[in-house]
C-alpha distance (Angstrom), angle and dihedral (degrees) to the residues before:
residue distance angle dihedral
X1 . . .
X2 3.78 . .
X3 3.81 89.7 .
X4 3.82 90.7 51.7
X5 3.78 91.1 51.0
X6 3.83 90.8 48.6
X7 3.81 92.2 49.1
X8 3.80 91.6 50.4
X9 3.81 89.9 52.7
X10 3.82 86.8 70.6
X11 3.82 89.5 65.1
X12 3.78 108.3 122.3
X13 3.80 91.9 24.9
X14 3.80 99.3 59.8
X15 3.82 122.6 36.5
X16 3.80 111.4 -76.3
X17 3.81 94.1 -128.4
X18 3.82 90.5 56.1
X19 3.81 92.0 49.7
X20 3.80 92.3 47.3
X21 3.80 91.3 48.0
X22 3.79 94.4 49.7
X23 3.80 98.0 36.9
X24 3.78 102.2 37.5
X25 3.79 108.1 20.9
X26 3.75 96.8 39.0
X27 3.82 109.3 25.2
X28 3.78 102.4 28.7
X29 3.79 101.1 34.8
X30 3.81 98.1 37.0
X31 3.80 102.7 38.0
X32 3.79 117.5 4.7
X33 3.78 96.9 45.5
X34 3.81 91.3 54.2
X35 3.78 89.5 54.5
X36 3.80 92.7 46.3
X37 3.81 93.1 48.3
X38 3.80 91.6 49.5
X39 3.81 92.9 50.4
X40 3.82 110.3 97.7
X41 3.79 112.4 -108.0
X42 3.76 110.8 -93.9
X43 3.80 142.6 81.9
X44 3.81 94.1 -40.3
X45 3.81 92.7 54.2
X46 3.80 91.7 46.3
X47 3.81 91.2 49.8
X48 3.81 91.7 52.1
X49 3.80 91.0 51.2
X50 3.80 91.8 48.5
X51 3.82 90.2 52.0
X52 3.81 91.3 52.1
X53 3.81 91.4 49.9
X54 3.82 91.2 47.6
X55 3.83 90.0 57.1
X56 3.78 94.8 57.6
X57 3.81 118.4 95.6
X58 3.81 112.4 -118.5
X59 3.80 92.2 -138.4
X60 3.81 90.0 68.5
X61 3.82 87.8 67.9
X62 3.80 101.4 40.2
X63 3.80 97.6 94.6
X64 3.81 96.9 41.1
X65 3.77 121.4 110.5
X66 3.78 117.7 -113.0
X67 3.79 111.5 -82.8
X68 3.80 94.7 20.4
X69 3.78 132.3 102.4
X70 3.76 141.9 -169.6
X71 3.81 113.3 -69.0
X72 3.82 89.9 -121.7
X73 3.82 90.7 57.8
X74 3.81 98.8 52.9
X75 3.83 94.2 101.2
X76 3.80 92.3 45.6
X77 3.82 90.7 49.5
X78 3.81 91.3 49.4
X79 3.78 88.9 53.7
X80 3.81 91.0 50.3
X81 3.80 90.7 51.5
X82 3.80 91.1 53.9
């Protein structure tokens, strides 16, 4: 999670698509999401999800329609809905 937050700090310095690919497609979807899914449901799982959401820059979501998300976050959102 610390690595994800450090990668996202480069937003605005490095191209956004590169940051989203590395941070969301590679770190979140390949590694962090597996850990989150395998954590038993409860306060610890909720806290991990909150920390992931806190890392994400708000500007990535400004132009999205209501009820939609970034393509890289579909799996994470499905987990949250469960």
